[in-house]
BAROLUM-944952 format. One line per 5 residues: their letters; for each residue x, y, z of C-alpha. Coordinates in steps of 0.05 Angstrom, whole numbers, plus 5000, padded with zeros to 4 digits. Last residue first. Layout:
! residues N
A = X,Y,Z | ... $
END
This chain:
! residues 393
SEYEA = 6188,3977,6237 | 6143,4006,6291 | 6112,4073,6276 | 6081,4111,6334 | 6006,4116,6349 $
AGRCM = 5952,4165,6373 | 5986,4228,6349 | 5930,4241,6299 | 5978,4234,6240 | 6002,4169,6269 $
LFVAL = 5931,4143,6277 | 5913,4161,6205 | 5977,4129,6179 | 5961,4064,6216 | 5888,4064,6192 $
HEPLK = 5906,4073,6119 | 5963,4023,6126 | 5921,3967,6154 | 5942,3950,6226 | 5995,3906,6259 $
QKGKR = 6003,3912,6334 | 6045,3941,6390 | 6008,3969,6451 | 5944,4004,6471 | 5879,3973,6448 $
LRYEE = 5841,3993,6387 | 5768,3976,6376 | 5764,3982,6301 | 5702,3996,6259 | 5705,3982,6184 $
GKIEV = 5672,4018,6126 | 5735,4053,6103 | 5747,4082,6172 | 5713,4081,6241 | 5759,4084,6301 $
NSAKI = 5748,4065,6373 | 5804,4086,6419 | 5864,4065,6461 | 5920,4117,6460 | 5993,4098,6452 $
VNVGV = 5984,4049,6395 | 6052,4022,6375 | 6050,4010,6301 | 6069,3957,6250 | 6039,3965,6181 $
SEDGF = 5997,3915,6141 | 5980,3935,6070 | 5909,3961,6063 | 5921,4024,6022 | 5927,4099,6032 $
VVADR = 5882,4152,5999 | 5823,4159,6047 | 5779,4218,6026 | 5723,4175,5996 | 5715,4126,6053 $
LPNFD = 5717,4163,6119 | 5699,4227,6081 | 5633,4198,6056 | 5606,4239,5997 | 5535,4222,5978 $
KLTDL = 5507,4293,5989 | 5570,4328,5966 | 5570,4298,5896 | 5516,4345,5869 | 5544,4410,5897 $
TLPTV = 5611,4390,5868 | 5669,4366,5910 | 5743,4380,5919 | 5775,4335,5971 | 5829,4353,6020 $
RFSSG = 5855,4282,6021 | 5858,4249,6089 | 5924,4237,6125 | 5890,4260,6190 | 5931,4317,6221 $
GHLST = 5976,4326,6161 | 5917,4340,6115 | 5936,4318,6045 | 5932,4363,5983 | 5878,4354,5931 $
PLRIL = 5845,4421,5949 | 5896,4469,5980 | 5879,4489,6051 | 5861,4561,6067 | 5904,4621,6086 $
RKTDA = 5862,4681,6104 | 5876,4751,6078 | 5807,4781,6071 | 5783,4755,6139 | 5708,4764,6150 $
TVPED = 5694,4694,6127 | 5748,4663,6171 | 5727,4704,6232 | 5658,4672,6231 | 5677,4599,6236 $
IKVGI = 5608,4576,6214 | 5544,4554,6249 | 5487,4567,6200 | 5424,4600,6226 | 5362,4557,6217 $
DAIAM = 5363,4526,6287 | 5375,4590,6327 | 5326,4629,6283 | 5273,4575,6292 | 5281,4575,6367 $
QVLSR = 5271,4650,6367 | 5208,4641,6326 | 5181,4590,6375 | 5196,4636,6434 | 5159,4693,6400 $
WFTIP = 5100,4647,6384 | 5096,4626,6457 | 5103,4697,6482 | 5044,4717,6438 | 5000,4677,6484 $
IKRSV = 4956,4620,6457 | 4885,4624,6485 | 4865,4677,6433 | 4871,4623,6380 | 4889,4627,6306 $
DLNGK = 4922,4695,6313 | 4987,4668,6283 | 4968,4691,6212 | 5029,4687,6167 | 4998,4653,6106 $
KISDI = 5027,4587,6129 | 4994,4600,6196 | 4926,4601,6162 | 4940,4535,6126 | 4961,4504,6193 $
NGKDR = 4896,4530,6225 | 4854,4499,6169 | 4893,4434,6174 | 4877,4427,6249 | 4926,4382,6287 $
AVRLI = 4973,4439,6307 | 4914,4481,6331 | 4891,4425,6377 | 4962,4417,6403 | 4965,4491,6418 $
ELARE = 4900,4485,6457 | 4925,4424,6494 | 4988,4462,6515 | 4946,4522,6537 | 4905,4478,6584 $
DGIGG = 4964,4439,6611 | 5008,4499,6626 | 5049,4544,6580 | 5077,4608,6611 | 5150,4594,6591 $
FSKLI = 5159,4538,6541 | 5179,4470,6570 | 5104,4458,6577 | 5100,4450,6502 | 5146,4389,6501 $
QVAQK = 5109,4355,6558 | 5042,4369,6524 | 5067,4336,6460 | 5092,4274,6497 | 5026,4265,6535 $
DKKRG = 4982,4278,6475 | 5018,4228,6429 | 5059,4259,6374 | 5035,4273,6303 | 5012,4343,6320 $
LDVLF = 5081,4362,6345 | 5112,4343,6278 | 5061,4387,6242 | 5074,4444,6291 | 5150,4441,6285 $
SIVWR = 5147,4436,6209 | 5100,4496,6206 | 5146,4536,6251 | 5206,4519,6207 | 5168,4538,6144 $
NIRGG = 5149,4605,6175 | 5221,4618,6196 | 5249,4603,6127 | 5196,4648,6094 | 5215,4707,6137 $
WGADR = 5290,4693,6133 | 5295,4703,6059 | 5239,4699,6009 | 5165,4697,6028 | 5124,4635,6010 $
YSSMR = 5118,4612,6082 | 5086,4678,6097 | 5119,4727,6145 | 5093,4733,6216 | 5029,4761,6246 $
VTEAS = 4992,4769,6312 | 4928,4806,6299 | 4892,4873,6305 | 4924,4896,6370 | 4876,4949,6394 $
IRGVD = 4859,5023,6394 | 4927,5057,6399 | 4924,5133,6396 | 4867,5182,6403 | 4860,5195,6329 $
GYVVR = 4863,5120,6314 | 4916,5066,6311 | 4908,4991,6294 | 4967,4947,6314 | 4997,4888,6277 $
EGFIR = 5030,4846,6330 | 5098,4815,6317 | 5142,4775,6269 | 5186,4785,6209 | 5203,4859,6210 $
DLELE = 5200,4859,6286 | 5254,4805,6288 | 5308,4849,6258 | 5363,4796,6255 | 5423,4818,6296 $
LGTIY = 5456,4750,6285 | 5418,4703,6240 | 5480,4663,6224 | 5473,4674,6149 | 5456,4748,6156 $
DVIER = 5509,4764,6207 | 5562,4728,6165 | 5543,4768,6103 | 5548,4832,6145 | 5618,4811,6167 $
REPSE = 5637,4805,6094 | 5617,4878,6085 | 5658,4899,6145 | 5719,4857,6121 | 5725,4890,6052 $
LGIVN = 5689,4865,5990 | 5729,4865,5925 | 5720,4792,5908 | 5645,4794,5925 | 5614,4816,5859 $
PDRVH = 5663,4777,5817 | 5633,4712,5846 | 5690,4670,5871 | 5656,4635,5930 | 5699,4583,5965 $
IHYGR = 5664,4535,6012 | 5704,4496,6063 | 5682,4432,6098 | 5691,4396,6164 | 5732,4359,6215 $
GGSFI = 5796,4342,6180 | 5811,4335,6106 | 5777,4401,6093 | 5723,4372,6047 | 5718,4425,5994 $
VQMYD = 5658,4458,5960 | 5672,4507,5903 | 5622,4562,5884 | 5624,4610,5825 | 5597,4559,5775 $
KGFGF = 5540,4543,5822 | 5515,4615,5814 | 5508,4659,5875 | 5436,4683,5885 | 5447,4711,5955 $
DSLLF = 5384,4684,5987 | 5373,4620,5947 | 5442,4597,5925 | 5483,4621,5984 | 5430,4605,6036 $
DILKL = 5420,4535,6007 | 5495,4524,6008 | 5497,4543,6081 | 5444,4491,6099 | 5482,4438,6060 $
TEDKV = 5544,4455,6100 | 5506,4447,6165 | 5484,4378,6143 | 5556,4362,6125 | 5578,4383,6194 $
KQLMD = 5527,4335,6224 | 5552,4279,6179 | 5624,4292,6200 | 5606,4285,6273 | 5568,4221,6261 $
GYTTW = 5629,4193,6225 | 5675,4212,6283 | 5627,4177,6329 | 5573,4193,6381 | 5556,4265,6367 $
KLNLH = 5531,4324,6408 | 5517,4392,6378 | 5537,4464,6389 | 5573,4465,6324 | 5635,4509,6320 $
DADLD = 5687,4455,6336 | 5656,4410,6284 | 5682,4456,6229 | 5649,4496,6175 | 5695,4546,6142 $
FILDA = 5666,4596,6092 | 5710,4635,6045 | 5693,4694,6000 | 5751,4698,5951 | 5796,4758,5959 $
GQWGK = 5814,4825,5928 | 5874,4864,5901 | 5918,4868,5963 | 5987,4897,5949 | 6037,4850,5982 $
EKMTP = 6077,4907,6013 | 6024,4923,6065 | 6016,4850,6083 | 6090,4844,6099 | 6144,4796,6074 $
ASPNS = 6128,4804,6000 | 6116,4737,5965 | 6046,4756,5941 | 6067,4819,5902 | 6005,4843,5864 $
YYASS = 5962,4804,5911 | 5899,4760,5907 | 5869,4738,5973 | 5841,4671,5995 | 5913,4653,6009 $
HFVHA = 5942,4584,5996 | 5955,4528,6044 | 5991,4461,6043 | 5999,4415,6104 | 6048,4359,6119 $
PVMSK = 6094,4384,6064 | 6132,4338,6015 | 6187,4387,5994 | 6199,4354,5926 | 6127,4341,5906 $
IYDVA = 6102,4408,5934 | 6157,4448,5899 | 6148,4410,5833 | 6074,4425,5833 | 6083,4499,5846 $
EGEST = 6139,4507,5794 | 6100,4468,5742 | 6039,4511,5752 | 6078,4574,5739 | 6098,4638,5775 $
FSKHR = 6096,4612,5846 | 6093,4649,5912 | 6117,4639,5983 | 6104,4687,6040 | 6093,4629,6088 $
RMVID = 6129,4576,6128 | 6080,4560,6184 | 6105,4526,6248 | 6050,4484,6279 | 6077,4434,6328 $
PYSED = 6074,4364,6297 | 6129,4379,6273 | 6184,4423,6301 | 6242,4382,6274 | 6212,4381,6204 $
FFIFG = 6153,4345,6172 | 6133,4411,6140 | 6079,4463,6148 | 6069,4505,6086 | 6042,4573,6064 $
WERKE = 6027,4603,5996 | 6010,4675,5978 | 5965,4683,5918 | 5974,4721,5853 | 6007,4662,5817 $
FQPPL = 5949,4617,5837 | 5902,4658,5792 | 5849,4604,5799 | 5866,4552,5852 | 5914,4495,5837 $
LLSAS = 5889,4423,5833 | 5943,4371,5843 | 5942,4306,5804 | 5974,4257,5852 | 6030,4210,5829 $
SYYER = 6091,4233,5867 | 6047,4270,5917 | 6019,4205,5946 | 6085,4169,5952 | 6117,4231,5983 $
FKDRL = 6061,4232,6035 | 6078,4160,6053 | 6152,4176,6058 | 6139,4237,6101 | 6095,4195,6147 $
FEKTQ = 6150,4143,6156 | 6201,4197,6170 | 6157,4228,6223 | 6145,4161,6255 | 6219,4145,6255 $
VQM = 6234,4212,6288 | 6185,4200,6345 | 6126,4246,6354 $
END
């Protein structure tokens, strides 16, 4: 990045911080702070950390005067947060942090906006787990647009603050579906007698009314079958034949079951033994598909880490220029990062685009060619932060 570009970005960030209302985290004075500056090493990541503040005014004045490219605070609370080693800091607990980023989603997307929407969908899935399965209150949860490619969720329930890494890892395993004990949710119910096994009584899974993973899996299976039943025979049979051991005859039988309300009602109650022609391997494959789809794709090490640095809400993301935006559970659904997290204006700015691309921002789509041109400030700053353009005075 050229020096003039770096200076321009610093000036723009200074304008923002001079008037921004910064939101500090609870007990900020017990947290470690870290910063990446527009210095000689930028845009390479060189973190200046082990900083602490004793008052809100001190923290805000520091950010406004130093004009960082990135601002972080620790998820942890310390007795001595500015100490140079973790041992000396005196760990007292930590927020439970979830990081959802496009890099961790095994999905395809067409545009930046499409990518952000898919990450939001995953975030909503996670919120449902946290509210329904863990019972966390909304007042203990904070949702943040990261300013880049995803969302952060901070949980500050007193019951989780003191958890160590192994316990946090168990929360990750549950939410992602890792090491789920499938035989407690799905399988054959077997009748035994004095001489041993007599027969498999029925193929069962949890009811759709059950709490936790059991109910989630049942509802997913029902949704799959109902959707399948609405498709034309040829398309439905083609989908079913992608399962191992399913030919035309079995596919048509599964389709018949999917279109029968009585069978669907029976499956809702957990009874999968609706047809002897459908092998248990099909149901097992369907349940495994459900687990893979229901499980939330998060950055797992972040949640297990009790000393993680996380972005400060209301700061700017130096890799995009977008505002790290605090949200409520209600405002998340309608939040559009490419509109609502953009803080810079429309004044024309000269740039030299060094990488041709298509960009969607503030409701407009731009097909950018390489070379010198004038662009709206919000787009120009975004491109410079992304390393796709240099400033031209």
